[in-house]
Each structure stands twice: as C-alpha cells, then as structure tokens.
N, C-alpha and C positions, 0 to 999 in steps of 0.2 A: 627442385633439387639440381645441383650441377653435377654431371657425371663425366665431365673432362678435366684433366689436369689444368690448374689455373694458368700455367705458362702457355698453354696452347691458344689462349685468346688473342685474336689479332686486334680487335677493338671492341670498346664497349661505349655505348652512348647513354647519356642520362638526360631525363627530361625534368628539369627542376621544377619545384612548387614550393608551397609552404610546409605542408605535412607529409603528402603522399609523393614519392619520386618514382619515375618509371625508368628502368634500366634495360637496355637491350644489348645482348652480347653475342658476336660472331667469332667463329673459330679461324685458323689459318686457312683453311679449305673454304671459308666463306659460308660455312653451315651455320644457321641460327641456332645458338645454344640456349638462350633464355630470352624471354621479354616479360619482365615481371614487376610489380610494384613493391616499393619498400617505404616503410615509415621512416621518419626522420632519425629515430633512435637506432634503427637498424643499418643506416647508411654507411657510417664509418667502419663499423665491425664487418660489413660486408666486403668492402674495399681492402681492408686490413688483411683478410684472408688471401687475397688474389696475389699473385705474382705481378710485378711491374708490367703494365700494358699501355695501351693507347686509350685515352678516355676523351670523349668529345661531348660538349655541352654547348648549348646556346648562351651567348653573351647576354646577361641579364643582370638585375640588381644584386643578387646573391651568388652569382656564378664565379666572381673573383674570390670570394671567400672559401667556397668548396674547391676551387682549383689550387689554392695554396694548401688546403688540407690534404687533397690527394696527392699533390706534388711532394708533400712532406712524407707520404708513404711510399714514394719512389716511382710513382705512375708519371707517364707523359701526358699533359694535359693540354687539350686545344679548345679554345673558345672560338664559337662560329657566330657571326652576325646572323640574327634569325631570317634576314632577307634572303641570305644565301642557302638557308635550309629549305625554304618554301618550295623550289622546284622539285625537291626529291621526295615530297609528300605525294603518294599515289593517288589516293582517293580518301574522302571523308576527313574527319577531325576527331582525334582521340589521342591520349597520352601515348598509347601504345604505337600508333601510326607515327606520331611525332618523333618518339625515340628511334624507331627504325629509319626514319628519314636522316636524323642526326648522325646515326651510324654509318649511313651510306655516305653523306656529305663529308664526314671526317676523314674518310679514306681516299677522297679524290686527291690526285696530285696537284692540281691546279687551285685548289681551295685556299682562300684567304682567311687569316686568323686575326684575332684580337689579342693583344698583348695582355698578359695578366698583371693587374695593378698590385702594388705593394700596400701594406696596411698605412703607411705614410701618405701615400697617393691618395688613398679613399679618405684619409682624415682631413686632407687639405681640401679635396672635392666637397667634403661635408660643409665647410666653411662657404664655399661659392654656392652650393645649392641652397643652403640656408638664406643667404644674402639675396639670390635670385627669387626665392619665394617671397621674402618680405618686400623686395622692390616691386613686385607684381601686386601685392596687397596694397602698398602705398600708392600706386598708380590708380588701382581701383578706387581707393578711398578718396584721392584727390578729385577724381572725375565725378564721384558721387557728391562730394562737397560742393564742387562747382556748380553742378546741376541743381542742387538744392537751394543755394542762396540765389541762383539766377532766376528761380521762379519768383523770388521777392524782389527782383530788380537790382540785385547787388552783384557787381562784377568783380571777378578777381583776374588780374592781369596773368598773362602766360608766364611761365617759368616756375621752376620748382621753388626757387628762393622767395617769390612773391606769395606763393601759397602758404609757405612755411611761416612767412612773416604775417601774413593774415591771421592764421591760426595762433601765433603767439600773441598777437594783439588781443584776441578774444579771450585768451587764457589770462592776460593781465588785468583784464576788466573791462574792456571796450564791450559796449552793448549796442547790438543793432536796433533799430526802430521797427522791431517785430513783435508778434505776440510772444508771451512768456514761454510757451511750450516750444515754439521754433527756437528761440534763443537757447533753451535747455539742450535741444538737440544738436544744434550747431556747436555748442560749447562742448558736448561730449565727443563729437566726431573730431573737433580741433584737438582736443585733449589726446584721443587715440592717435592722430596723425603725428602729433609732435613726438608721442612716445615711440611710435613706429620709426620715425625718422632718426631718433636717438639710437635705437637698436640697429640699424642699418649703418649708421656712423660707426657703432663698435665693431661690426664685422668688417668694415673697411679698414679700421685701424688695426684690427688683428691680422688681417691680411698683409698690411705693410711690415708688421713685426716679423711674420713668416718670411716676407720677400728679403728682409736684410740678412737672414740666416742662410739663405740659399744662393750659392754663387752662380748657378745656373739662371736664376730669376734676374740677377744683376746683369748677366750677359744679355738676355732678351730685351732688358730695358734700354739697351744702346741703340735698338732699331727704332726710327721714328714712328710715332703712332701707338707704339705698344707700352702700356703703362703697367702698374703693379698687378691690377685684377687680371688683365689678359696674360701676362707673363706667368703668374702663378697658376692660372687656370690651365695653360698650355704643359707646364711642368707636371701638374697633378694627373693630366690626361694622358700623356704620352711619355713621360719620363725624358729619357736622353734622345729620343726619336730615331733609335738605330732599328727599330722593326719596320721602317719605311727605306725603300731603296734610293728615293732620290726625293728632291723637294716636290715634283710634281705629284708624286704618290700621294704625299702628305696634303697637298692642296686638293687633290681629288677626294681624299678621305674627309675632308672638311666640307665637301660639296661645292667647291669654289671654281671647279672647272667645268666647261661647256658640255652639255649632253652630246653624245656621238651617235647620230641617226644616219650614218652613211650607209649606202647600199649600191650594188652594181658599179663599184668603182668611183662613185661621186661622194665626195666628202661633203657632208652637211652637219654643221655644228649649231646646236640650240642654245637655249639659256643654261645657266649654271644648274647642276643637278640638284642641289641642296639635299643630297643623300646622306651627308655625314652628321658629325657633332654639331647640332644646331646652336648650343651655348658658345662654343668657341667661334664658330662662324659669325655669330652676332657680335661677340667682342671685337673681332678682327675689323668688321665693316664699320662699327661704331667708332673704333680708333681711327680708321682711314677717313671716315667722314670729318672728324675732328681735324685730320691733317689737311683735308681739302678746304676746310674753312679756314684754316691758317694761311694756306697758300693764297686764297683770295684776298685776305687782308695784309699779308706780307709776302708779296710774290718775290722779293729778293731773297727770302730764305729757302724757297722751294727749289726742288731739283728740276733740272731741265726736262727730264723724261715726263715728270708729272704736269709740269706747265703746258708741255706740247700735249699730252693726252686730254687735258681740260679744254684746249683750243679746238680739238677735234671731236670731243665726245660730251654727252650730257654729264653732269656731276655725279648722278647715281651710278651710271655705268663706269666712270672713272674710279669711284669709290670701291666697287666691286673687283675692278682689275687690279687695283692697289692692294687690296685684302689678298688676291690671289698671289700677287708678286711677293707681299710680306710674308705669307705662309711658307713660300720657298726659301726665302732668307731666314726665317725662323728655323727651318730644318738645317740649313747650312751652318748657322751659329751654334745649334746644339750639338750637331754631329762632329764639328771641327773644334768645338769648344773654344772658340774664339770671338771677341766682340765684333759687332757690325762696323765696317768701315766703308763708307760711301765711296764710289768711284768718282773721281774729278776728272772732268774733261777739260 
C-alpha cells in the first residue's frame, strides 16, 4: 500500500517481464516507498493513479510499447541500455534487486538513454528482423545442402545464384545418379530452399516499396555504399538521428569506434568496440565491402581518400574505417535533412 501522495515520487523503476513486473519507487527525499511485483493486468491501472513522474526501464523487446503507454499517461519515461544498469546492482540477482538498480541508474545525471521508437519504426524493423531470420535459415540450408551432396561427390559452385540454379534444376526434373532415398531428400531440400529464397525476395521488394515512400531513406541512398536495406534499417532504428549530439556519437553507438584503454596520460586505442547495434553495423560493413570491391575493379570512380586508404591498410581495415566514416555522414545527412554531396579536390 502506498502511503505517500503520488506527486511526491522522484522516480519509479520497472523491471519488465512477460507476466510479472517489479516496480521500485523512491520519494523526493530518496526514501524507498515500495518495491513490489505487479501482474500485467495491474500495470496500467497502477500508473494511471499516479501523478506524472520519472519512470526508468531497461531497453528490451517490450520496453518501447510500455514507454509509449506510460508517456500517454503523462509520465516521463527513460529507457536505459541494460549494460549501463549492471554497475548499480549491489549483490545477487532478483527482480527486486534489478528494479532497485534501474531506479538508481535512471536518476544519474550522466546516464545515457535509448530513444523511444514509434509504432511505425517498430513495424519497419519487423520487416528487417523477419528478413534477417530467413537469410540465416537460407544460409544454414545452403550449407547443409552443399555438405550433403558433397558426400556423394557432387560439387556446387560458390555463390548464391549457383546454389539456387542447382535447386531449380533439381525441381524441374534433373535426377542425380544417386539412390532413390537420397534423391528424395535432396529434392525436398531444394524445394524448401527455392521457397525460402522467394520469401526473402518478397521482403526485399516490400522494403523497396517502403523506401520509395520515405524521403529520409531517399536522402540516405545518396551516400555511396548505402542501399535500400541499410537506409530503411537506419531510419527504423534511429529516426531523424537528433538523439545523438554528433556523428562520432552515432558511430560509437554502432560500435565502430576503437576501444579506449588509456591510462596514466598515455592514449591507447584498441579494436572497434562492437558494443552497439549489431545489425546496423553489419549492414554498413557489408555495404562498404561492396564499395571497396568496386574501387578495385573501377579505380577511376573511387574517392582519393579511399584509394589512399587501401594503399596503406588491408582491405578489411579499410572497410571498417569506411563504415565508421559513413556512419558520421549518415548522421549529418539526417540531421541537416540534405542529400550527400562529396567534396571534390
């Protein structure tokens, strides 16, 4: 039972779960008022009765939904990356301890927060996540099919097009010189592969349709190495990018900046942190890998900066460096709402 007026709460932390939610509240004098579990049906009525206050939650799969619900009730909601909450956990592991740590973290003046996504952003991200899931399944299926036919001495050339071509030949009637049961298994796998590939193409076409409707996606596509999939994923993840103060902060959020291990006045930078959004980081690196390949085959089209970088560094190092630079360009294009215009020397 809460014995204080609702307006006296300084902060409330919520430990999200599927059915049981832990809430921890402190007053303005930092006295702990409650730390109790709530069922899903009790959650919104509980916060409806409270006067507007600060609510902290870990950024997880359902956090953006609850953040929108609580914001609609007039509360100020802050989403915290789970890794930033961990230092405030005193000892042990329980929902009550986690909620207390979240409440402590959300009141820190230097804490960094995650921007709350809109329903439209999450809907667009659902396209990307479904496509990424099917791409992983297709890769797994291709590797399994390659290994299986290789046991019978059948070799499939490298490349997605070669594997899909092999599967389509099997489906139109080509029969390998193998036992009947092996041919049946291979036929079933090829049928599954072709259907999976068609489903992935559907997602890609749907992403292209969404990209045509969004002006911000069209702006990002003016950046070399940024295609439809990468541009729409960036928009779905960060929106207009104004939650970042500068391009370096966005690149650091993606994990593309070197880890800082400096001490005693000696600066020591290591490999990239890989601490941020893995999906976006992967898309940017893949896009820059394609750009590096184009540079090697058509050097006359490449920028002097990239050509000079490839002369001094290995291709993979240059690829990651380009991804870092492109992330900063992405932030500038979004925040200024202007297309990319390369500098000519």
